[in-house]
C-alpha positions in Angstrom: -5.6 0.6 6.8 -6.3 4.3 7.2 -4.5 5.7 10.2 -5.3 9.2 11.6 -2.8 10.8 13.9 -3.6 14.2 15.6 -0.9 16.3 17.2 -2.5 18.5 19.8 -1.0 21.0 22.2 -1.6 20.0 25.8 -3.8 23.0 26.5 -6.3 21.6 23.9 -5.9 17.8 24.3 -8.2 17.4 27.3 -10.8 19.7 25.9 -11.9 17.2 23.3 -13.6 13.8 23.7 -11.3 12.2 21.2 -13.0 8.8 21.4 -16.3 10.3 20.3 -14.5 12.4 17.6 -12.7 9.4 16.1 -15.8 7.2 16.2 -17.7 9.8 14.3 -14.9 10.3 11.7 -14.4 6.5 11.3 -18.1 6.0 10.7 -18.4 8.9 8.3 -15.4 7.8 6.3 -16.5 4.1 6.2 -20.0 5.1 5.2 -18.6 7.1 2.3 -16.9 3.9 1.1 -13.4 5.0 1.9 -12.5 1.9 3.9 -13.8 -0.8 6.2 -14.8 0.4 9.6 -12.7 -2.2 11.3 -9.6 -0.9 9.5 -9.6 2.7 10.8 -7.1 3.4 13.6 -6.6 6.8 15.2 -4.6 8.3 18.0 -3.7 11.7 19.6 -0.2 12.8 20.3 -0.2 15.2 23.2 2.4 18.0 22.8 3.9 19.3 26.0 5.8 21.9 24.1 5.0 23.6 20.8 5.9 26.9 19.1 4.2 28.8 16.3 6.6 31.4 14.8 7.6 33.7 17.7 4.1 33.8 19.2 3.1 33.0 22.7 1.2 29.8 23.7 -2.1 31.4 22.5 -1.0 30.4 19.0 -2.4 26.9 18.8 -3.0 24.2 16.2 -4.5 20.8 15.6 -2.4 18.9 13.1 -3.8 15.7 11.6 -2.1 13.2 9.4 -4.1 10.7 7.4 -1.9 7.8 6.3 -3.4 5.2 4.0 -1.8 1.8 3.2 -4.1 0.3 0.7 -4.2 1.8 -2.8 -6.6 4.7 -3.2 -6.9 7.3 -5.8 -5.5 10.8 -5.0 -9.0 12.1 -5.3 -10.2 9.6 -2.6 -7.4 10.4 -0.3 -8.1 14.2 -0.7 -11.8 13.6 0.0 -10.9 11.7 3.2 -8.7 14.6 4.2 -11.6 17.0 3.6 -13.8 15.0 5.9 -11.2 15.1 8.7 -10.7 18.8 8.2 -14.5 19.5 8.4 -14.8 17.5 11.6 -11.7 19.0 13.2 -13.0 22.5 12.3 -16.2 21.8 14.2 -14.1 20.8 17.3 -11.8 23.8 16.9 -14.6 26.3 16.8 -15.8 24.8 20.2 -12.5 25.0 21.9 -10.8 28.1 20.4 -12.1 30.5 23.0 -11.0 33.6 21.1 -7.5 32.1 20.7 -5.8 31.7 17.3 -6.3 28.1 16.4 -5.1 26.5 13.1 -6.5 23.3 11.8 -4.1 21.5 9.4 -4.6 18.1 7.7 -1.9 16.3 5.7 -2.8 13.3 3.6 -0.5 10.7 2.2 -0.4 7.1 1.0 2.1 4.4 1.9 2.6 1.8 -0.8 1.2 -1.6 0.4 4.7 -3.2 -0.1 6.1 -0.7 2.4 3.6 -1.5 5.2 4.1 -4.5 7.4 1.6 -5.9 9.9 1.3 -8.9 12.2 -1.8 -9.9 14.3 -1.2 -11.4 17.7 -4.2 -13.0 19.4 -6.5 -11.1 17.0 -10.3 -11.4 17.4 -12.3 -12.6 14.4 -12.3 -10.0 11.7 -15.2 -9.3 9.4 -14.8 -10.6 5.9 -12.7 -8.4 3.7 -9.1 -7.8 2.6 -7.6 -8.9 6.0 -7.5 -12.2 7.7 -6.6 -13.2 11.2 -2.9 -14.2 11.3 -1.9 -12.3 8.2 1.7 -11.2 8.1 1.7 -9.6 4.6 -0.7 -7.9 2.4 
């Protein structure tokens, strides 16, 4: 279950078509064999306030966290992070408008025994590791 969370300052959030961005990243990661397409979940957290050092609001960042729950090698998790970084950099170059804009991506894995999930009224899922109604991995 790869989850991607992006923290974005409010001045940037609306400048990006996040649905399109996440669809592209999900397909790219799935096509590379890093997970089933149905398992990717992503979201953006809009930041109403942020501060970089003592800079004014022209100091901006897009901070992404990739959290994986199924076992993956450190090399695979890093490769996934690299894909996210590449795609975020493309977006950043389009919206920076001569402002300082940092792109940061953190990757980490949660042991499967520390991840709990319940499906409520789930649609049929494609064959794979997960089944409708599962409560544990």
